[in-house]
C-alpha positions as CSV (number, residue, x, y, z in Angstrom):
1,X,22.9,84.7,286.8
2,X,19.7,82.8,287.6
3,X,17.9,80.9,290.3
4,X,14.8,78.7,290.3
5,X,12.0,78.4,292.9
6,X,11.5,75.0,294.5
7,X,13.7,72.0,294.7
8,X,14.1,68.6,293.2
9,X,13.4,67.3,289.7
10,X,10.6,69.7,288.8
11,X,12.7,72.7,289.7
12,X,15.7,71.3,287.8
13,X,13.6,70.6,284.7
14,X,12.0,74.1,284.8
15,X,15.5,75.7,285.1
16,X,16.7,73.6,282.1
17,X,13.7,74.8,280.1
18,X,14.4,78.4,281.2
19,X,18.1,78.2,280.3
20,X,17.5,76.6,276.9
21,X,15.0,79.3,276.0
22,X,17.2,82.1,277.3
23,X,20.1,80.8,275.3
24,X,18.1,80.5,272.1
25,X,16.4,83.8,272.4
26,X,19.5,85.7,273.4
27,X,21.1,85.0,270.0
28,X,18.5,87.0,268.2
29,X,17.3,89.5,270.8
30,X,18.3,93.1,270.4
31,X,18.6,93.7,274.2
32,X,18.5,92.1,277.6
33,X,15.0,93.4,278.3
34,X,13.7,91.9,275.0
35,X,15.3,88.6,275.8
36,X,13.7,88.4,279.3
37,X,10.3,89.4,277.9
38,X,10.3,86.8,275.2
39,X,11.6,84.1,277.5
40,X,9.1,85.0,280.2
41,X,6.2,84.7,277.7
42,X,7.3,81.2,276.7
43,X,7.8,80.1,280.3
44,X,4.4,81.3,281.3
45,X,2.9,78.9,278.8
46,X,5.0,76.0,279.9
47,X,4.5,76.2,283.7
48,X,1.9,73.8,285.1
49,X,3.5,73.7,288.5
50,X,3.7,77.5,288.9
51,X,7.4,77.7,289.3
52,X,9.5,80.8,288.5
53,X,13.0,81.7,287.7
54,X,14.8,84.9,288.8
55,X,17.3,86.2,286.2
56,X,19.9,89.0,286.0
57,X,20.8,89.2,282.4
58,X,23.5,91.5,281.1
59,X,25.5,92.3,278.0
60,X,29.0,93.5,278.8
61,X,31.4,95.3,276.3
62,X,34.9,94.6,277.5
63,X,36.4,97.2,275.2
64,X,34.3,100.1,276.7
65,X,33.3,98.8,280.1
66,X,29.6,99.3,279.3
67,X,27.1,97.0,280.9
68,X,23.5,96.8,279.6
69,X,21.2,94.8,281.9
70,X,17.7,93.8,282.9
71,X,16.6,92.1,286.0
72,X,13.9,89.5,286.2
73,X,13.4,89.4,290.0
74,X,16.9,88.4,290.9
75,X,19.0,89.8,293.8
76,X,20.5,93.1,292.6
77,X,24.3,92.7,292.1
78,X,26.8,94.7,294.1
79,X,29.1,97.1,292.4
80,X,32.4,97.8,294.1
81,X,34.0,100.9,292.8
82,X,37.8,101.0,292.4
83,X,38.1,103.5,295.2
84,X,36.4,101.1,297.6
85,X,32.8,102.2,297.9
86,X,30.1,99.6,297.4
87,X,26.6,100.0,296.1
88,X,23.7,97.7,295.2
89,X,22.4,98.2,291.7
90,X,19.0,99.7,291.8
91,X,16.2,97.2,291.9
92,X,14.0,98.0,288.9
93,X,10.9,96.2,290.4
94,X,10.8,93.6,287.7
95,X,9.1,90.3,288.2
96,X,10.6,86.8,288.1
97,X,10.1,84.9,284.8
98,X,7.2,82.4,284.5
99,X,4.8,84.4,286.8
100,X,3.0,87.0,284.6
101,X,2.7,86.8,280.9
102,X,3.1,89.8,278.5
103,X,5.1,92.1,280.9
104,X,7.9,94.5,280.0
105,X,11.3,94.4,281.7
106,X,13.2,97.6,282.4
107,X,16.7,98.0,281.1
108,X,19.5,100.0,282.5
109,X,23.1,100.9,281.4
110,X,26.0,101.0,283.7
111,X,29.5,102.4,282.9
112,X,32.2,100.4,284.7
113,X,35.5,102.2,285.4
114,X,38.8,100.4,285.4
115,X,39.2,98.4,288.7
116,X,35.4,98.1,289.3
117,X,34.0,94.8,290.3
118,X,30.4,93.5,289.7
119,X,29.4,90.8,292.1
120,X,26.4,88.6,291.2
121,X,25.0,86.0,293.6
122,X,22.0,83.8,294.4
123,X,20.0,84.2,297.6
124,X,21.7,81.1,299.0
125,X,24.5,83.5,299.9
126,X,22.6,86.1,301.9
127,X,20.0,83.6,303.2
128,X,22.7,81.1,304.6
129,X,22.1,80.4,308.3
130,X,24.4,79.6,311.2
131,X,23.5,77.1,314.0
132,X,21.8,80.0,315.9
133,X,19.5,80.7,313.0
134,X,21.1,84.0,312.2
135,X,21.1,84.9,308.5
136,X,24.3,85.8,306.7
137,X,22.5,88.8,305.2
138,X,23.4,91.6,302.9
139,X,25.4,93.5,305.5
140,X,28.0,90.7,305.7
141,X,28.1,90.4,302.0
142,X,28.6,94.2,301.6
143,X,31.4,94.1,304.1
144,X,33.2,91.2,302.3
145,X,32.9,93.1,299.0
146,X,34.1,96.3,300.6
147,X,37.1,94.6,302.2
148,X,38.2,92.3,299.4
149,X,36.7,93.8,296.2
150,X,40.1,94.9,294.9
151,X,41.3,91.3,294.6
152,X,41.1,89.3,291.4
153,X,37.6,88.0,290.4
154,X,38.6,84.5,291.4
155,X,39.8,85.6,294.9
156,X,36.7,87.7,295.5
157,X,34.5,84.6,294.8
158,X,36.7,82.4,297.0
159,X,36.8,84.9,299.9
160,X,33.0,85.4,300.0
161,X,32.3,81.7,299.7
162,X,34.8,80.9,302.5
163,X,33.2,83.5,304.7
164,X,29.7,82.1,304.1
165,X,30.9,78.6,304.9
166,X,32.7,79.8,308.0
167,X,29.6,81.7,309.1
168,X,27.3,78.7,308.6
169,X,29.6,76.5,310.6
170,X,27.8,73.2,311.2
171,X,24.4,74.4,310.0
172,X,23.1,72.5,307.0
173,X,23.2,74.3,303.7
174,X,19.6,75.3,302.9
175,X,20.0,76.6,299.3
176,X,22.6,76.7,296.5
177,X,25.4,79.2,296.9
178,X,26.4,80.8,293.6
179,X,28.7,83.8,293.2
180,X,30.1,85.3,290.0
181,X,32.4,88.3,289.7
182,X,33.3,90.5,286.8
183,X,36.3,92.7,287.5
184,X,37.0,95.1,284.7
185,X,40.6,96.4,283.9
186,X,39.9,98.6,280.9
187,X,41.0,96.4,278.0
188,X,41.1,93.1,279.9
189,X,38.9,91.2,282.3
190,X,40.6,89.2,285.1
């Protein structure tokens, strides 16, 4: 999951460069943290407009439920446990890509249990505004995940998206809204 700073053609171009580099480097990196480090170093040398990209990069093993991840300044995902509790993955204090060259990214391992859901999103979700300039915020997102996190991955995405749109009402959309859900059911993902 990734998001770029800025808008328009320069931001789109920078995101394309970031995505291309991430894809190329991922194929021969030994870990998410190494992939982010190498991609960051390249982006720092190709960044005349001082843009940046936030990235949550993970490798998931569907056979075991193990998730190995590194976070390059992106919103920490939410984890909804099968029994209903919700937590935000610990922010590891890492910097967005394209900002500072030659930095290391921390890596963490998470063991999902059957029925757990991992919710990844861009800041366009939590920073959506309604006509009264109230922000959707993390508390509303947490509540949607708590209430609906036992649904299929597709329905979780649809439910959160619908709630953000309903909350925003007639206010113009100020940023992209991207949501991805991984729901693990031991030997299958739905």
